[in-house]
C-alpha positions in Angstrom: 114.0 19.5 -105.5 111.8 19.4 -102.3 110.3 22.7 -103.2 109.4 21.5 -106.6 108.0 18.2 -105.3 105.8 20.0 -102.8 104.6 22.4 -105.5 103.7 19.4 -107.7 101.8 17.8 -104.8 100.0 21.1 -104.2 99.2 21.5 -107.9 97.5 18.1 -107.8 95.7 18.7 -104.5 92.0 18.1 -105.1 91.1 19.0 -101.5 92.1 22.7 -101.8 91.3 24.7 -104.9 93.3 27.7 -103.6 96.4 25.7 -102.9 96.1 24.0 -106.3 95.6 27.3 -108.1 98.6 28.9 -106.4 100.9 26.1 -107.1 99.9 25.9 -110.8 100.4 29.6 -111.1 103.9 29.2 -109.6 104.9 26.8 -112.3 103.5 28.8 -115.3 104.2 32.4 -114.3 106.1 34.4 -116.9 106.9 37.7 -115.1 107.4 39.1 -111.7 108.7 38.0 -108.3 106.9 34.6 -108.6 108.6 33.9 -111.8 112.0 34.9 -110.4 111.4 32.6 -107.4 110.5 29.7 -109.7 113.6 30.2 -111.8 115.7 30.6 -108.7 114.4 27.3 -107.3 115.0 25.5 -110.5 118.5 26.9 -110.8 119.3 25.9 -107.3 118.1 22.4 -108.1 120.2 22.3 -111.2 117.2 21.8 -113.5 116.2 24.0 -116.5 113.0 25.8 -115.7 111.5 24.9 -119.1 112.0 21.2 -118.3 110.3 21.7 -114.9 107.4 23.5 -116.5 106.9 20.7 -119.1 107.0 18.1 -116.4 104.6 20.0 -114.3 102.3 20.4 -117.3 102.3 16.6 -117.8 101.7 15.9 -114.1 98.9 18.4 -113.7 97.1 17.2 -116.8 97.7 13.5 -116.3 95.0 11.1 -115.2 97.6 9.1 -113.3 98.7 11.7 -110.7 100.3 9.4 -108.2 102.9 8.2 -110.7 104.8 11.6 -110.7 106.7 10.8 -107.5 108.1 7.6 -109.1 109.0 9.6 -112.3 110.8 12.2 -110.3 112.8 9.5 -108.7 113.7 8.2 -112.1 114.8 11.5 -113.2 117.0 12.1 -110.2 118.6 8.7 -110.4 119.7 9.5 -114.0 121.6 12.6 -112.8 
């Protein structure tokens, strides 16, 4: 979960375009080692990769970026 959270924070990082682009690519890759890594991390966290991608899409495109940490807490507390 910590890796996913860090990637979300990086994907919403306005200070570094390179960091933001790399994190965004990690979430939405479809083939290759990066995709395998993403799926491994999701499997290790016990979360379906498609759910993480959907959540990441919402977070990255949301105007209320700070709210995602609270939403992650809500998701985790429901488990």
